[in-house]
Structure formats: structure tokens, C-alpha cells
N, C-alpha and C positions, 0 to 999 in steps of 0.2 A: 403078617403077610404084607402090610403096607410098607414096612421098612425094606423088605425084600423086593417089593415092586419098585420102590424108589431107586434101589441099588441097580436094578435092571433097566432103569429108564422107562418104567411103565407106571401106570396108575390103575387103580381098581375101580370098577363101577359095579356095585352090588356083588362084589366078590369075583367078578370076571376081569382078568388082566387085559389091558389095552395099551398099546404103545402111546406114549405122550405125543409123539409126532402125529399119529393118526387121530387122537382125540382132540387135538387143537386145530386141525384143518377146518376150513369152511365146510359146512354140511354139503354144499353142492359138489365139493371136490372129493368127499369121501368116496363116492361112487354114484353111479346113476340110480334113479329110482327103480327098484326091482319089484318083481311081482310080490315077493314076500313083504317088502316094506309097504307096498300099497295095501296088502291084506292086513298088516298090523295097524296101519292108519285107519282103514275102514272099520276094523273091529273096535278100535278105541273110540271112534266116532259114535258107535252104537251104545255107549254107556255114559252115564252122567257122574258116576262116582269114581274115586281113585282106585286103581287096581294094581296089584303086584305084577311083576314080569311073569311069574309063574301062572297067575290067574289069566293073564292075557294069552299066554302060551296055551293053556288048557282050553280057552275059548276058541282059539284058532283051530285046535285039533278037533273040537266038537263040530266046527263048521266044515271039516274035511280038508283043511289046509295042510299041506306037507311042508312043515317048517320045524327047525330045531330050536331048542331053548337058547342056544348061543346066538342064533340069528335073530331071535326076538330081542335079546339084550342089545345087539348091535343096531337093530332097527329102532328101538326106543331111544338109544343114544343119539342116533342120527336125527330123529324127530325132536329131541331135546335141543340139540345144537341148532336146528332149523327154527326153533321157537314155536313149534307146533304142539308141543306137549309140556305140561307142567309136572313137577314132582313135589311131593310132600313126604316128609319123613315122620313115621309114626313114633309114638313114645318108646317103642321097642327098638327103634333104629332102622326099621324096614322102609325101603323106598316104595312109594306108590305113585302111579302115573295116570294122567288124564289129559284128553284133548281139551284145550281151553281157548278162550278168545285170545287174539293176538295183541290186545292192548294190555297195558300194565294193570294188574289187579291183585287182590289178595283172596284168601279162601277162609270160609267158615265151614268146618268139617265136623260132622256128627261122629263121635267116638263109637257109637253103637252100630250104625248101619252104613256109615261112610258117605251119606248124602252130603253134597257139597254145594255151597252157594258162592259164586264169585262176588266179591264186594270191592268197592272203591274205598280208599282211605285218605282223603285230602289232608286230614290232620297229620297222618303218618308221613305223608310226602313232605309237608312243610317242616315237620320235626327233623326228618332225615336230612333235608337240605341245610337246615340251620346248624345241626350238629356237625355235618361234614364241613361246612364253611368255617365254623368256629375252630375246628382242629386242623384246618388247612388241607383237607382231603378233597380230591377230585375224582371224577369217573366212578362214583359210588353207586352201588345197587343194593337192594335189600329184598328180603322175603318176609312177609308176615302171614302166619297161618294161625287161625283161632280154632280151637277144638272145644266142643261142648256136646250136649245132648239135644237133638232136635225135638220138636213138639210131638211128632208121631212116636218116637221111641220113648219119650217121657210118659206119654199117655198109655203106651203098651205096658210100661213098668208099673203103672198105677193100679 
């Protein structure tokens, strides 16, 4: 599908085709804030763990929102581009989303329950800058996600 998407001048986001032109616009120019986007953002504010688009969609339906799954994907993409949402990719390749602070940070994620802690990594920042400089790269960004088992899940397994 990705080869076909590239041939058509499109990219995929969790399997949904999106035109490259649309996906590379500034979030504010994608379109105005809609009722559905506000509902997606409000729903995502209500949980601390990362959730799939399907889980966000199901939560919206339980709240009585009239919204389609494709609209949820578009709303999440808009929030990602606006820097209001973070994404982590699970070991199985599934994207999961969460409202996060707007400052640069990393995540420590429980593999069992999804509990997530935002962490700072000054050593990682220094290392990334040094490696980038050594190889002559500029405008570098990075993502660091640590996965493990939280204390609560470890105690439940004992």
C-alpha cells in the first residue's frame, strides 16, 4: 500500500490515505477547529495513557458523539501537526496517541497497562546534539520511548 500511496502522491497514516499536500500544511490551514476536533481533543485530555485511534473513536461514541472513524484519524493528525498530541508505536507497530505537555520530553510506558510517565533526558539531548554535529547534520529531532513494566503491574503479577 505504501508504494501505491507514493505513486499516487499520497501518504498513509495508520492505513488511511492522505494527500501529501494536505498532510504537510500548517495545522491552522488544514481547516478551522470543528466540533468533532474539539470533542476528540477533550476526550484525549481525559486519559493519561496512550490510546489507539479505534479506542478514541469508541470512547467518543460512548459519550454520545456523532463522529466517524475517518474523522477521528483526521482530527488526531491535525492535533499531531499542531503539537498537541504525541504518538508512540507499540512493538506490534500500532500507533497510540496521547495529549502531552508541549515541551520536549520522552516517555516511559508500561507494556502491561499503558501507564505513561513523561520524562526529561538531558543526557539524550546532549548526545543527540553531539552526534548530529559530528556528522554535520542540522535541524535534527528525535524520539525516545522507554517500555517496561510499572510497579503496579509487577505487583499484580507477583
